[in-house]
C-alpha positions in Angstrom: 0.3 -32.4 -7.2 0.6 -31.3 -10.8 -2.8 -30.1 -11.9 -4.6 -27.5 -13.9 -7.8 -25.6 -13.0 -9.6 -23.0 -15.1 -12.9 -21.4 -15.9 -13.8 -19.5 -19.1 -16.9 -17.6 -20.3 -17.5 -16.1 -23.8 -20.6 -14.1 -24.7 -21.4 -12.7 -28.2 -22.6 -9.3 -29.4 -26.0 -7.5 -29.6 -27.4 -8.9 -26.4 -29.8 -7.4 -23.7 -29.7 -8.0 -19.9 -27.3 -10.9 -19.4 -24.7 -12.1 -16.9 -21.3 -13.6 -17.8 -18.6 -14.7 -15.4 -16.0 -17.3 -14.5 -14.4 -18.3 -11.2 -11.5 -20.5 -10.2 -10.8 -21.6 -6.6 -7.7 -23.7 -5.7 -7.0 -25.1 -2.3 -3.8 -25.0 -0.1 -0.7 -27.2 0.1 -0.3 -27.8 -3.7 2.7 -28.3 -6.0 3.1 -27.4 -9.7 -0.4 -26.2 -10.8 -2.1 -23.5 -12.9 -5.4 -21.8 -12.0 -7.2 -19.0 -13.9 -10.6 -17.5 -14.9 -11.4 -15.5 -18.1 -14.4 -13.6 -19.4 -14.9 -12.2 -22.9 -18.1 -10.2 -23.8 -18.9 -8.8 -27.2 -20.1 -5.4 -28.4 -23.4 -3.5 -28.6 -24.9 -5.0 -25.4 -27.3 -3.5 -22.8 -27.4 -4.1 -19.0 -25.0 -6.9 -18.4 -22.3 -8.0 -15.9 -19.0 -9.6 -16.8 -16.2 -10.6 -14.4 -13.6 -13.2 -13.5 -12.1 -14.2 -10.2 -9.2 -16.5 -9.1 -8.6 -17.5 -5.4 -5.6 -19.6 -4.5 -4.8 -21.0 -1.1 -1.7 -21.0 1.1 1.5 -23.1 1.2 1.8 -23.7 -2.5 4.8 -24.2 -4.8 5.4 -23.2 -8.5 1.9 -22.1 -9.7 0.2 -19.4 -11.8 -3.1 -17.7 -10.8 -4.9 -14.9 -12.7 -8.3 -13.4 -13.7 -9.0 -11.4 -16.9 -12.1 -9.6 -18.3 -12.5 -8.1 -21.8 -15.6 -6.2 -22.8 -16.4 -4.8 -26.2 -17.5 -1.4 -27.4 -20.9 0.4 -27.6 -22.3 -1.0 -24.4 -24.8 0.5 -21.9 -24.9 0.0 -18.1 -22.5 -2.8 -17.4 -19.8 -3.9 -14.9 -16.5 -5.6 -15.8 -13.6 -6.6 -13.5 -10.8 -9.1 -12.9 -9.5 -10.1 -9.4 -6.8 -12.4 -8.1 -6.3 -13.4 -4.4 -3.3 -15.5 -3.4 -2.6 -16.8 0.1 0.5 -16.8 2.3 3.7 -18.9 2.4 3.9 -19.6 -1.3 7.0 -20.0 -3.6 7.6 -19.1 -7.2 4.2 -17.9 -8.5 2.5 -15.2 -10.6 -0.9 -13.5 -9.7 -2.7 -10.7 -11.5 -6.1 -9.2 -12.4 -6.8 -7.3 -15.6 -9.8 -5.5 -17.1 -10.1 -4.1 -20.7 -13.2 -2.2 -21.7 -13.9 -0.8 -25.2 -15.0 2.6 -26.4 -18.3 4.4 -26.7 -19.8 3.0 -23.5 -22.3 4.5 -21.0 -22.5 4.1 -17.2 -20.0 1.3 -16.3 -17.4 0.2 -13.9 -14.1 -1.6 -14.8 -11.2 -2.6 -12.5 -8.4 -5.1 -11.9 -7.2 -6.0 -8.4 -4.5 -8.3 -7.0 -4.0 -9.3 -3.4 -1.0 -11.4 -2.3 -0.4 -12.7 1.2 2.7 -12.6 3.4 5.9 -14.7 3.6 6.2 -15.4 -0.1 9.2 -15.9 -2.4 9.9 -14.9 -6.0 6.5 -13.7 -7.4 4.9 -11.0 -9.5 1.5 -9.3 -8.6 -0.3 -6.6 -10.4 -3.7 -5.1 -11.2 -4.4 -3.2 -14.5 -7.4 -1.5 -16.0 -7.7 -0.1 -19.6 -10.8 1.8 -20.7 -11.4 3.2 -24.1 -12.5 6.6 -25.4 -15.8 8.5 -25.6 -17.3 7.0 -22.5 -19.8 8.5 -19.9 -20.1 8.1 -16.1 -17.6 5.4 -15.3 -15.0 4.3 -12.7 -11.7 2.6 -13.7 -8.8 1.5 -11.4 -6.0 -1.0 -10.9 -4.8 -2.0 -7.4 -2.1 -4.3 -6.0 -1.6 -5.2 -2.3 1.3 -7.4 -1.2 1.9 -8.6 2.3 5.0 -8.4 4.5 8.2 -10.5 4.7 8.4 -11.3 1.0 11.5 -11.8 -1.2 12.3 -10.8 -4.8 9.0 -9.6 -6.2 7.3 -6.9 -8.4 4.0 -5.3 -7.5 2.1 -2.5 -9.3 -1.3 -1.0 -10.2 -2.0 0.9 -13.4 -5.1 2.6 -14.9 -5.3 3.9 -18.5 -8.4 5.9 -19.6 -9.0 7.2 -23.1 -10.0 10.6 -24.4 -13.3 12.5 -24.6 -14.8 11.1 -21.5 -17.3 12.6 -19.0 -17.6 12.3 -15.2 -15.2 9.5 -14.2 -12.6 8.4 -11.7 -9.3 6.7 -12.6 -6.5 5.6 -10.3 -3.6 3.1 -9.8 -2.4 2.1 -6.3 0.3 -0.2 -5.0 0.7 -1.1 -1.3 3.7 -3.3 -0.2 4.3 -4.5 3.3 7.4 -4.3 5.6 10.6 -6.3 5.8 11.0 -7.1 2.1 14.3 -7.3 0.1 14.8 -6.6 -3.6 11.5 -5.5 -5.0 9.8 -2.8 -7.2 6.4 -1.2 -6.4 4.5 1.6 -8.2 1.1 3.0 -9.1 0.4 4.9 -12.3 -2.7 6.6 -13.8 -2.9 8.0 -17.4 -6.0 9.9 -18.5 -6.6 11.2 -22.0 -7.5 14.7 -23.4 -10.8 16.6 -23.6 -12.3 15.1 -20.4 -14.8 16.7 -18.0 -15.2 16.4 -14.2 -12.8 13.6 -13.1 -10.2 12.6 -10.6 -7.0 10.7 -11.5 -4.2 9.7 -9.2 -1.3 7.1 -8.7 -0.1 6.2 -5.3 2.6 3.9 -3.9 3.1 2.9 -0.2 6.1 0.8 0.8 6.7 -0.5 4.4 9.8 -0.2 6.6 13.0 -2.2 6.8 13.2 -2.9 3.1 16.4 -3.3 0.9 17.1 -2.5 -2.8 13.8 -1.3 -4.2 12.2 1.3 -6.4 8.8 2.9 -5.5 6.9 5.7 -7.3 3.4 7.1 -8.0 2.6 9.0 -11.3 -0.4 10.6 -12.8 -0.6 12.0 -16.4 -3.7 13.9 -17.5 -4.2 15.1 -21.1 -5.0 18.6 -22.5 -8.3 20.5 -22.7 -9.8 19.0 -19.5 -12.4 20.7 -17.2 -12.7 20.5 -13.4 -10.4 17.7 -12.3 -7.8 16.7 -9.7 -4.6 14.7 -10.6 -1.8 13.7 -8.3 1.0 11.1 -7.8 2.3 10.2 -4.3 5.0 7.8 -3.0 5.5 6.9 0.7 8.4 4.8 1.8 9.0 3.6 5.4 12.0 3.9 7.7 15.3 2.0 7.8 15.7 1.5 4.1 18.9 0.7 2.1 19.8 1.3 -1.6 16.5 2.5 -3.2 15.1 5.1 -5.6 
């Protein structure tokens, strides 16, 4: 009861071939605690990996869990991501995963994911990914998956990618289970101008037997782009009441 758990990692600039990460794992049946992991990596690095993860068990009350990853500019061949996984039967908590990657990078992957179990009350879950401009050959996405039989929550996935990029994929997805009252779910993807050969989309899927919610998927792609696909989809189940 009443504890804090965290892991942090900070790595400077102008490095070659290194690994930086933090992880936080918290068990089940806890009351009033915080758990998170963060990773910050500087600029002008070559061949490195940076990530954070947070895993929280089931049957918990009043807690926060998240993972974040921030990576600087002018890097080559690296991976950066943030993930958060939260179990079932929890009350009053926040869970998210974020990834921010700078500009002028080559050959990298960046994403943020959030997975939240079923039978939860009053929580927020999201995954976001922001990637800078002037990048080559990368993937960026944000996803949020929320289980069934939940009450009063928000879930979304967003991906924002800058301009003047070549050969990349960017998307935001949100999947929400059935039998949920009073919630919002969406997926958005925004991609900048002057890009070549990429796919961008936003999707939102919401289950059946839900009440009073909003669900949407959007995709915005900039001008002067070559050879790309962009779309936004929203799928909502049956037996719904009072939603947009």
